[in-house]
VMD Tcl script that builds the backbone (N, CA, C; Angstrom):
set m [mol new atoms 264]
animate dup $m
set s [atomselect $m all]
$s set {name element resname resid chain x y z} {
  {N N MET 1 A 4.241 10.521 -6.490}
  {CA C MET 1 A 3.590 8.932 -5.644}
  {C C MET 1 A 4.003 9.023 -4.224}
  {N N PRO 2 A 4.312 9.727 -3.792}
  {CA C PRO 2 A 4.517 9.469 -2.261}
  {C C PRO 2 A 5.080 7.562 -1.951}
  {N N THR 3 A 6.282 7.013 -1.395}
  {CA C THR 3 A 6.474 5.929 -0.959}
  {C C THR 3 A 6.509 5.858 0.464}
  {N N ILE 4 A 5.043 5.245 1.024}
  {CA C ILE 4 A 5.314 5.216 2.599}
  {C C ILE 4 A 5.659 4.373 2.514}
  {N N SER 5 A 5.984 3.557 2.492}
  {CA C SER 5 A 7.271 2.230 3.341}
  {C C SER 5 A 7.575 1.768 1.806}
  {N N PHE 6 A 8.832 0.499 2.608}
  {CA C PHE 6 A 9.559 0.103 1.766}
  {C C PHE 6 A 10.059 -1.271 2.586}
  {N N PHE 7 A 9.607 -2.592 1.649}
  {CA C PHE 7 A 10.555 -4.166 2.677}
  {C C PHE 7 A 10.253 -4.869 1.658}
  {N N TYR 8 A 10.869 -5.515 1.443}
  {CA C TYR 8 A 11.494 -7.009 0.723}
  {C C TYR 8 A 11.647 -6.443 -0.525}
  {N N GLY 9 A 12.292 -5.255 -1.063}
  {CA C GLY 9 A 11.969 -4.723 -2.628}
  {C C GLY 9 A 10.747 -4.293 -2.540}
  {N N ILE 10 A 9.778 -4.456 -2.030}
  {CA C ILE 10 A 8.435 -3.775 -2.249}
  {C C ILE 10 A 8.094 -2.228 -1.733}
  {N N ALA 11 A 7.846 -2.015 -2.660}
  {CA C ALA 11 A 7.269 -0.309 -2.960}
  {C C ALA 11 A 5.992 -0.240 -2.291}
  {N N ILE 12 A 5.548 0.453 -1.524}
  {CA C ILE 12 A 4.151 0.907 -1.482}
  {C C ILE 12 A 3.895 1.955 -1.131}
  {N N ARG 13 A 2.849 2.480 -2.199}
  {CA C ARG 13 A 2.605 3.788 -2.390}
  {C C ARG 13 A 1.651 4.348 -2.461}
  {N N MET 14 A 1.323 5.846 -2.161}
  {CA C MET 14 A -0.134 5.992 -2.891}
  {C C MET 14 A -0.479 7.724 -3.435}
  {N N TYR 15 A -1.340 7.653 -4.001}
  {CA C TYR 15 A -1.515 8.928 -4.561}
  {C C TYR 15 A -2.267 9.692 -4.175}
  {N N PHE 16 A -1.758 11.078 -3.947}
  {CA C PHE 16 A -3.221 12.202 -3.844}
  {C C PHE 16 A -4.419 12.164 -4.109}
  {N N ARG 17 A -5.680 12.357 -3.470}
  {CA C ARG 17 A -6.785 12.790 -4.278}
  {C C ARG 17 A -6.763 11.425 -5.105}
  {N N ASP 18 A -7.025 10.097 -4.673}
  {CA C ASP 18 A -6.879 9.017 -5.789}
  {C C ASP 18 A -8.632 8.689 -5.625}
  {N N HIS 19 A -8.803 7.677 -6.798}
  {CA C HIS 19 A -10.013 7.069 -7.260}
  {C C HIS 19 A -10.955 6.133 -5.786}
  {N N ALA 20 A -12.318 6.121 -5.695}
  {CA C ALA 20 A -12.003 5.137 -5.188}
  {C C ALA 20 A -11.890 3.405 -5.368}
  {N N PRO 21 A -12.297 2.376 -4.581}
  {CA C PRO 21 A -11.861 2.478 -3.072}
  {C C PRO 21 A -10.773 2.918 -2.599}
  {N N PRO 22 A -10.703 2.996 -1.346}
  {CA C PRO 22 A -9.369 3.088 -1.080}
  {C C PRO 22 A -8.834 2.044 -0.730}
  {N N HIS 23 A -7.582 2.518 -1.315}
  {CA C HIS 23 A -6.104 1.170 -1.784}
  {C C HIS 23 A -4.796 1.932 -1.377}
  {N N PHE 24 A -3.741 0.976 -1.803}
  {CA C PHE 24 A -2.314 1.783 -2.488}
  {C C PHE 24 A -2.000 0.968 -3.493}
  {N N HIS 25 A -0.524 1.039 -3.762}
  {CA C HIS 25 A -0.020 0.430 -4.992}
  {C C HIS 25 A 1.323 -0.169 -4.706}
  {N N ALA 26 A 1.209 -0.970 -4.884}
  {CA C ALA 26 A 2.455 -1.774 -4.177}
  {C C ALA 26 A 3.508 -2.190 -5.909}
  {N N VAL 27 A 4.837 -1.733 -5.421}
  {CA C VAL 27 A 5.440 -2.592 -6.426}
  {C C VAL 27 A 6.783 -2.933 -6.826}
  {N N TYR 28 A 6.727 -3.779 -7.044}
  {CA C TYR 28 A 7.950 -4.985 -7.250}
  {C C TYR 28 A 8.671 -5.480 -8.740}
  {N N GLY 29 A 9.216 -4.657 -8.528}
  {CA C GLY 29 A 10.416 -5.310 -10.293}
  {C C GLY 29 A 9.223 -4.258 -10.941}
  {N N GLU 30 A 9.021 -4.824 -12.318}
  {CA C GLU 30 A 8.044 -4.638 -13.257}
  {C C GLU 30 A 6.938 -4.682 -12.730}
  {N N TYR 31 A 6.784 -5.273 -11.988}
  {CA C TYR 31 A 4.866 -5.824 -11.012}
  {C C TYR 31 A 4.444 -4.319 -10.493}
  {N N GLU 32 A 3.127 -4.136 -10.684}
  {CA C GLU 32 A 2.697 -2.986 -9.771}
  {C C GLU 32 A 0.982 -3.821 -9.999}
  {N N ALA 33 A 0.500 -3.382 -8.456}
  {CA C ALA 33 A -1.203 -4.053 -8.092}
  {C C ALA 33 A -1.132 -2.543 -7.136}
  {N N PHE 34 A -2.532 -2.389 -7.991}
  {CA C PHE 34 A -3.878 -1.458 -6.809}
  {C C PHE 34 A -4.244 -2.276 -5.536}
  {N N ILE 35 A -4.314 -2.211 -4.222}
  {CA C ILE 35 A -4.238 -3.197 -3.029}
  {C C ILE 35 A -5.526 -2.603 -2.235}
  {N N SER 36 A -6.652 -2.920 -1.983}
  {CA C SER 36 A -7.846 -2.985 -1.046}
  {C C SER 36 A -7.067 -2.820 0.157}
  {N N ILE 37 A -7.770 -1.619 0.549}
  {CA C ILE 37 A -6.946 -1.420 2.157}
  {C C ILE 37 A -8.086 -2.144 3.085}
  {N N GLU 38 A -8.995 -2.324 2.821}
  {CA C GLU 38 A -10.397 -3.258 3.463}
  {C C GLU 38 A -9.536 -4.871 3.799}
  {N N THR 39 A -9.008 -5.026 2.954}
  {CA C THR 39 A -9.053 -6.097 2.474}
  {C C THR 39 A -7.974 -6.755 2.281}
  {N N GLY 40 A -6.790 -5.743 1.578}
  {CA C GLY 40 A -5.675 -6.325 1.427}
  {C C GLY 40 A -5.584 -7.204 -0.038}
  {N N GLU 41 A -6.561 -7.229 -0.902}
  {CA C GLU 41 A -6.374 -7.872 -1.733}
  {C C GLU 41 A -6.449 -7.397 -3.165}
  {N N ILE 42 A -5.854 -8.153 -4.031}
  {CA C ILE 42 A -5.201 -7.611 -5.578}
  {C C ILE 42 A -6.913 -6.372 -6.159}
  {N N LEU 43 A -6.885 -5.535 -6.416}
  {CA C LEU 43 A -8.063 -5.121 -7.160}
  {C C LEU 43 A -7.735 -4.907 -8.541}
  {N N ALA 44 A -6.149 -4.795 -8.721}
  {CA C ALA 44 A -6.229 -4.374 -10.533}
  {C C ALA 44 A -4.256 -4.376 -10.472}
  {N N GLY 45 A -3.950 -5.289 -11.683}
  {CA C GLY 45 A -2.177 -5.583 -11.364}
  {C C GLY 45 A -2.030 -6.836 -11.061}
  {N N HIS 46 A -1.013 -7.231 -11.048}
  {CA C HIS 46 A -0.512 -8.177 -10.495}
  {C C HIS 46 A 0.797 -8.711 -10.311}
  {N N LEU 47 A 0.834 -8.606 -8.946}
  {CA C LEU 47 A 2.399 -9.161 -8.168}
  {C C LEU 47 A 2.410 -10.753 -8.176}
  {N N PRO 48 A 4.292 -11.301 -7.925}
  {CA C PRO 48 A 4.560 -12.983 -7.936}
  {C C PRO 48 A 3.253 -13.295 -6.497}
  {N N LYS 49 A 3.678 -14.157 -6.893}
  {CA C LYS 49 A 2.651 -15.175 -5.640}
  {C C LYS 49 A 3.226 -14.576 -3.803}
  {N N THR 50 A 4.497 -14.445 -3.901}
  {CA C THR 50 A 5.180 -14.130 -2.263}
  {C C THR 50 A 4.950 -12.970 -2.167}
  {N N ALA 51 A 5.367 -11.922 -2.987}
  {CA C ALA 51 A 5.141 -10.748 -2.729}
  {C C ALA 51 A 3.202 -10.518 -2.300}
  {N N THR 52 A 2.586 -10.701 -3.370}
  {CA C THR 52 A 1.190 -10.741 -3.045}
  {C C THR 52 A 1.345 -11.069 -1.268}
  {N N ARG 53 A 1.399 -12.203 -0.774}
  {CA C ARG 53 A 1.005 -12.828 0.433}
  {C C ARG 53 A 1.734 -11.631 1.419}
  {N N LEU 54 A 3.171 -11.446 1.479}
  {CA C LEU 54 A 3.848 -10.427 2.026}
  {C C LEU 54 A 2.705 -9.257 2.234}
  {N N VAL 55 A 2.555 -8.749 1.001}
  {CA C VAL 55 A 1.779 -7.315 0.526}
  {C C VAL 55 A 0.606 -7.109 2.080}
  {N N ALA 56 A -0.373 -8.722 1.462}
  {CA C ALA 56 A -1.804 -8.329 1.942}
  {C C ALA 56 A -1.250 -8.524 3.704}
  {N N GLN 57 A -0.143 -9.657 4.142}
  {CA C GLN 57 A 0.031 -9.629 5.581}
  {C C GLN 57 A 0.123 -8.102 5.903}
  {N N TRP 58 A 1.177 -7.598 5.351}
  {CA C TRP 58 A 1.511 -6.015 5.558}
  {C C TRP 58 A 0.078 -5.430 6.195}
  {N N ALA 59 A -0.516 -5.188 4.931}
  {CA C ALA 59 A -1.673 -4.144 4.973}
  {C C ALA 59 A -2.424 -4.558 5.706}
  {N N LEU 60 A -3.110 -6.294 6.442}
  {CA C LEU 60 A -3.993 -6.249 7.237}
  {C C LEU 60 A -3.904 -5.921 8.631}
  {N N ALA 61 A -1.992 -5.880 8.647}
  {CA C ALA 61 A -1.590 -5.591 10.388}
  {C C ALA 61 A -1.587 -3.823 10.414}
  {N N ARG 62 A -1.729 -2.846 9.304}
  {CA C ARG 62 A -1.755 -1.703 9.158}
  {C C ARG 62 A -2.778 -0.920 8.383}
  {N N ARG 63 A -3.676 -1.864 8.920}
  {CA C ARG 63 A -5.275 -1.617 7.917}
  {C C ARG 63 A -5.442 0.259 9.047}
  {N N ALA 64 A -5.208 0.224 9.710}
  {CA C ALA 64 A -6.058 1.584 10.544}
  {C C ALA 64 A -4.604 2.926 10.020}
  {N N GLU 65 A -3.797 2.065 10.368}
  {CA C GLU 65 A -2.402 3.531 9.526}
  {C C GLU 65 A -2.623 3.864 8.100}
  {N N LEU 66 A -3.021 2.756 7.288}
  {CA C LEU 66 A -3.393 3.394 5.981}
  {C C LEU 66 A -4.751 3.985 5.747}
  {N N ARG 67 A -5.749 3.778 6.511}
  {CA C ARG 67 A -7.151 4.622 6.189}
  {C C ARG 67 A -6.597 6.112 6.442}
  {N N ALA 68 A -5.908 6.204 7.911}
  {CA C ALA 68 A -5.312 7.739 8.255}
  {C C ALA 68 A -4.660 7.801 6.912}
  {N N ASN 69 A -3.893 7.319 6.720}
  {CA C ASN 69 A -3.246 7.887 5.040}
  {C C ASN 69 A -4.004 8.139 4.185}
  {N N TRP 70 A -5.100 7.351 3.558}
  {CA C TRP 70 A -5.923 7.723 2.521}
  {C C TRP 70 A -6.464 9.225 2.757}
  {N N GLN 71 A -7.141 9.221 4.045}
  {CA C GLN 71 A -7.660 10.360 4.369}
  {C C GLN 71 A -6.987 11.506 4.310}
  {N N ARG 72 A -5.597 11.519 4.768}
  {CA C ARG 72 A -4.754 12.613 4.171}
  {C C ARG 72 A -4.349 12.706 2.822}
  {N N ALA 73 A -4.427 11.926 2.069}
  {CA C ALA 73 A -4.308 11.951 0.614}
  {C C ALA 73 A -5.231 12.848 -0.163}
  {N N LEU 74 A -6.547 11.714 0.290}
  {CA C LEU 74 A -7.254 12.518 -0.083}
  {C C LEU 74 A -7.434 14.396 -0.271}
  {N N ASN 75 A -7.051 14.653 1.395}
  {CA C ASN 75 A -6.812 16.186 1.644}
  {C C ASN 75 A -5.499 17.070 1.503}
  {N N SER 76 A -4.615 16.138 0.523}
  {CA C SER 76 A -4.103 16.751 -0.082}
  {C C SER 76 A -2.632 17.076 1.331}
  {N N GLN 77 A -2.859 16.026 2.438}
  {CA C GLN 77 A -1.873 16.566 3.674}
  {C C GLN 77 A -0.881 15.707 3.308}
  {N N PRO 78 A 0.292 15.892 3.970}
  {CA C PRO 78 A 1.455 14.809 4.184}
  {C C PRO 78 A 1.257 13.918 4.515}
  {N N LEU 79 A 1.713 12.354 3.949}
  {CA C LEU 79 A 1.770 11.370 4.272}
  {C C LEU 79 A 2.675 10.691 5.497}
  {N N GLU 80 A 2.031 9.928 6.297}
  {CA C GLU 80 A 3.009 9.697 7.521}
  {C C GLU 80 A 3.448 8.027 6.411}
  {N N ARG 81 A 5.234 8.398 6.814}
  {CA C ARG 81 A 5.552 6.959 6.721}
  {C C ARG 81 A 5.068 5.454 7.729}
  {N N LEU 82 A 5.237 4.322 7.125}
  {CA C LEU 82 A 4.803 3.223 7.982}
  {C C LEU 82 A 6.004 1.888 8.032}
  {N N ALA 83 A 5.849 1.807 9.136}
  {CA C ALA 83 A 6.774 0.399 9.310}
  {C C ALA 83 A 6.541 -1.147 8.096}
  {N N GLY 84 A 7.827 -1.500 8.168}
  {CA C GLY 84 A 7.688 -2.334 7.036}
  {C C GLY 84 A 7.870 -3.780 8.211}
  {N N LEU 85 A 7.509 -4.902 6.822}
  {CA C LEU 85 A 7.879 -6.216 7.347}
  {C C LEU 85 A 8.707 -6.220 8.523}
  {N N GLU 86 A 10.220 -5.832 7.937}
  {CA C GLU 86 A 11.144 -5.825 8.140}
  {C C GLU 86 A 11.746 -5.563 9.234}
  {N N ASP 87 A 10.494 -4.192 9.872}
  {CA C ASP 87 A 11.208 -3.663 11.011}
  {C C ASP 87 A 10.325 -4.530 12.321}
  {N N GLU 88 A 9.853 -5.213 12.152}
  {CA C GLU 88 A 8.694 -6.098 13.351}
  {C C GLU 88 A 9.624 -6.752 13.967}
}
mol reanalyze $m
mol bondsrecalc $m
mol representation Tube
mol addrep $m
């Protein structure tokens, strides 16, 4: 599963040909959550409160880029690396 972004110790990853709804995986230490691309909300799993806030903020700012990567992943095309919050 490619890591498409990394910020504040949080790895953002996407699987190729993953199941709907469009989402990405956020991994922070021993925590992992599936995050909706459309809303930035946790669909499954758990992250600490601060990590949840940071991931939601990041996701909403990069929704269009995440949608494009989701389409690439469905088509088994290389994914684009996305800037993290630290890059702003």
